[in-house]
N, C-alpha and C positions, 0 to 999 in steps of 0.2 A: 429460838429466833423470834425477832419482832419485825413487822413491816409497817411502814407509815407512809403518809402522802402529804405533801404541801398543797395538794389540789382539793382534798376533802378529808373530813374526819371519819373515823370508823363509825359505821352505822348512821351516817349522815347522807344527805342528798348529794348526788354528783352534780356539779354545776353544768349548765348547758354547753359550755365551751368544750366539754369532753364527751358530748353526745352526738350520735349520728342524726337523731331527729330531735327537734325542739318544738314547743307548742306554737300553733299558729291560729289566730282568731277566726280566720276564714276557712282554711283547709284542714284544721285540726293539727297538722304537723308539717314542718318544712325542714330542709336540710340544715344541720348544725355545723359548727366548726370542725367537729370530729377529731379534736386533738386527743392523743392519749394522755392520761394523767401522770403526774410525777409519782414514782414509787421509790422507796429506799428501805433497805433492810440491814440489820445488824444482829449480833449474837450468833454468828455463823459457827456451826459445829466444826471441830477439828477434823481434818481429812476431807473437807469439801473440795471438790475438783471442778464443779460447774454448778450452774443454777438453771432452773426452768421456771417460767412464769406463765400462768394462765388466768384468764378472766372468764367467768361463767355466770350467766344469768340463770338462776335456779327456779324462775317463776314463769317460764314460757308456757302458754296454753297447750294442752295436749291435743287439742283439735282446733282447726282454724275456721270452723263454720260460722262463728259470730265475730271474728276479728275484723275490726275497722269497717263495720257495716252500719250505716246510718239507722237509727232507731233500735239498735240492738246493743247488748252489752256482753262482755265476757265475764261470766259469774266468778266471784271470788273463790268459791268452793270447787271449781273445775280442777281436776288433776293437772299437775305441771310437769314439764320436762326441763332438761338442761339445754343451754344454747351457749356455745363458746364464742366469745368476742375477741380473744387473744390467745394464741398458742405460740410460745417462744421458748426455745431450749438451746443447749450448748452455749450458754452465757458463761464467759470465763470466770474463774474463781475469784479474781481480784475486783470484779465489778460489784458495786454496792448500791447503785441506783440507776434508774431510768428517767431521763429528763422529760418534762412535759413537752409534748409535741414532737419528740424525737423519733417516734415510730409511725406517727400518722398526723396529718394536719389538714385534711380535707375529705369530703365525701367523694368516693369514686364508685360510680354505679355499675361499671362493667368489669370489675375485678381489679386486682393489684398484684404485680409480680412478686415472686419469691423464689427460693426460700432464704436468700441472703438477707441478713439483718445486721444492725449496728453491733459493734464489738466482736465481729466475726461469729456472731450467734446465728441461729437459724429460726425462721418462722415456720409454723405449721399453718394449715388452712383454718380460718375461722368459719363459723356456720352461716355467714352471709354468702358463701360459695353456693352456686346453683346454676343449672343450665349451661355448664361449660365455662362460667365466669368464676375463676378461682380468686378468692380474696385471701391474701396473706397479710399477716400483721394485725393491727388493731382496727376495729370498727366499734364505735361506742353504742350506748343504749338507744333503742328505738322501739319501746314496747307498744302494744296496741293502744291507741288513744281512747278506746272504750273499755279497757280492762279495769275491773273493779278491785284488782289486787296491785299493791305497790310491788315493783320488782326489786330483787336483791342481786347485786353484782358482786361476786366473790372473787377477789384478786388473791391468788395463792402463789407464794414463792417457795420453791423446793430446793434445798441444798442436796446435791447428789455426789456419790462417791466415784463417779466416772467423769473423765474430761469431756467426752463426746458420746452421745447415744448413737447406736448403729441404726439410724433411721433414714429412709429414703424420702423422696418428695411425697406430697399428698398425705402428710402427717396430720390427722385430725386430733381434736382434743382428747377423745376417748383412746385413740391409739397411743398418744403420748402418756396418758395416765397408766396404761397397761405396761408400756416400756419402762416406766420408772419404778415399777414394783421391785422391791429388793435393793434399790439403789438410793432411797431417800434417807438422808442422815438427819434432816430437820425440815420443818415446814412452818409457815406462818401465813395468816389470812388477814385481809382487810376487806370490809364489806361496805359498799356504797348502795344507796337506794335511788330509784328514779321512777317517775311516772309521767305520762303525757295526758292523763285524765285530769281535767281542770277541777273536778269535784273531789279529788284526793289531795292530801297533804303528805308528801314523801318524807317528812322529818319526824 
């Protein structure tokens, strides 16, 4: 399988139009357009009955003690965790792309409903969910503006041998990954980079 995007190239910077937060000269960060990027895939394995798509930031600081605090920085060498920006599954087998802006087109600070998604697919919860505010669907990059590490956003498309996964609401990224074990016929990844640190170049 191969996955590509008309929105950005593999291992290149994700444009601000697809970010939750964009640089601001006064406040360091402001709300972005938060459109989901275009994704398309081909080379699908025989026997594919559905797809799942996740986007995961693999560079999230393991502790928030220095995050977005004036006069401090998040060290590059700090251990990192995963943070899911998109959890989408039960995508029909005849779908081969997701149009830009079709899953998300604005910042919504107090959650977004789900799990119904386009193409009769289902959303899981992304990791912007907290404090009773459930965020389904896509929310784009918004790394700490004082982080010394460029963040990498891994978009993964998985071809599955089942038409629908037997999952209820509140499906997290990790829960989806566990549910797909033994059902993945093929997978492909596309990586985008992003930073809000004006001292770094994300390309």
